[in-house]
N, C-alpha and C positions, 0 to 999 in steps of 0.2 A: 435654246434647244437643250434637252437633257443629254449630256455626254457620257456620264458615268453614274453607276449606282453602287453604293456600298451599304450592305445591311445584312439581314438574316434570311436564310432560305426558308420560306414559309410553306411552299407547296410546289409540286411539279406535275406536269402532264406529259403527253407524248411529244409535244414540240413547244412547250412553254414552262415558265416558272413564275412564281409570285415571290418578289423580294420585298421584305418588310424593312422599310427605311423610316425609322422614328415613328412607327405606328401606322404608316401609310403603306399599303400593299401595291406594288407596281407589277402589273401583268406584262411579262417580257417574253417574246417569241424567240426561241433559240435553236441552234443546230443541235444534233444529237451529241456531238463532241463537246460543245459548251455545257450542255445539261450534265454530261458525265463528269465534268470538272468541278461542278458546284459543291459536291460533298453531300452530307446528310442534312435532313430537315432540322432547322434550328441552329445550324452552323453559320458562321460569318462568311460572306462571299462578296465578290466584287465583279461587276460586269461593265464593259464598255458598251455604250448604247448608240443607236441611231433611230431617230424618230421619223416615221414616214406618214405623211398626211395626204389623203386623197379626198375627193368629193364626199364619199360615203364612209370613210374609215380613217381612224388614226391608230397606228400601232407602233409599239416600242419594240425594237429588235435588240437582243443582247448577245454579247460576244465575250469569250474568255480572254482574248487579247486584242490590243489595238490593231495588230496585223490582220486578224480575222475580220475585224470590222472594215478595214481598208479594202480587203478582198471583196467583201460583200458589196461595198459601194461601187467597186469596179464592175463586178458581175452584173449588178442591177442597172448599169448604164447600157448594157447590151440589149438590143431589141429582143423581146420574147422572154427575158429573165426578170420575173417579178420577185417579191420578197420570199415567197414560198419556194420557188425554184432555187433562188440564191442560197437559202438555208439548206435545201436538199443537197446541193453541190457541196456545201461546207460540212454536211453530215457524212457524205460519202468519201470526201477527200480532205486530207490535212492541207494546210496552206503550203507545206513543202511539196506535196504531191501535185497540188494545183499549179503552183508556180512552175515546177518542172514540166508538167504536161503542156502548159501554154507556151513555154519557151521552146519546147520540141515540136509544137504543132500536133500534139498527140490527142486528137479528138476522141478516140476510143476510150481513153481513161476518163475523160470528162463525162462521156455518155453513160458511165456506170451509175451516175446519180439518178434517183427517181425523177421521172418527168422530163428527162433530158434525152431527146432523140439525136440521131446522128447529125441531122441538119443543124440543129441548135448548137450541139457540141462543136461542130465545125466553125460556126459563126463566133462562138466564144473564144476559141483558141486563135482564130484569125484576127479578131479585134484586140485581144489582150496580149498577144505574143510579144509585141514591142514594149509593153509595160511590165511584163512579168519580172524582169530583172530588178525593178526598182522597188518591189515590195518585199517585206519580211517573209521568210519561209523559203525552203528549197536549197539545193546545193549550189555550188558555184558552177554555173554553166557558161559556155563561151558567150561573151557579150553581156553577161549579167552584171549588174552593179552590186557589189557586196554591201549588205546592210548589217551594221553591228547588231549582235544578238541582245535580247533583253527588252523588257517592257518599256523602260524609260526611253531607250533609243528609238524604239518603234513609235512611241508617242511623239518624240522630237521630229521624226520624219513626217508624221501625220500633221504636226503643227505647221511645219514649213509648207506642206502641200495646201493646208487651209489658208495660208497667206498668199497663195497663188503660184508657188514654185512648182515646176514639173516634177513628177515622181523621181526621175533619174537624178535631177539636180539636187533635190532634197536629200536623197539617199547618199549621194556623194559628199554633200556638205556635212551631214551628220557623221559619216564615217571619218572624215578628216578632223572634225571637232573632237570625236572620241579618241582618235589617235593622238591628238594634241593634248587633251585634258586627262586621258587615262580612263580605264573602264569604270571606275567608281564615281565618276563625275556626276554632279546633280543635274537633273533634267533641265532646269532653268539655265545653267551654265552651258550645257550642250547646245540648247536652242540659240542662246546669245552668240556663241562662237560660230555655230553653223550658219546663222543668218549673215554674219560677216563674210563667210566663205562663199555662200550662195550668191550674195550680192556683188562679190568682188570680181 
């Protein structure tokens, strides 16, 4: 699977960008927030990606941060939330806003996104409220698991989740690893120590 693209911004549209990676142009569908973060045409950029394959389509989704990608994956697990609605939610709300809304059960905030009615917004916050504290973004809410800030730390949390650890366990293990190693620790070291803490 394609997990990340680093290249030059070649072209953008309403909800997509073309990233030139070594002469190959990747069409990547993005939220409005991610598109705004890419910079000017011809500039270097990096996107975390998620590849979605269906019977009739194959599409690459791009995200400015690993945290945004993690939220997208969570959102699209909710019945009625496809890639288009997932990107619409991430266009309307920052990951901070989304995490806080889910933790509070605030469906009205989620319903601000295009294509999200009250019923779907309610389903989203109900299904994700218990997971909200384990993902990057948002303030410290009661019961939330603090996740260390920074792309490398978010990547480490994502890596542990990919190995089968629950979001809350992964977040706590990474937080403890960063506390032990210090903020400037390399991602590989953080993952190694976090794995020991998660498995311990």
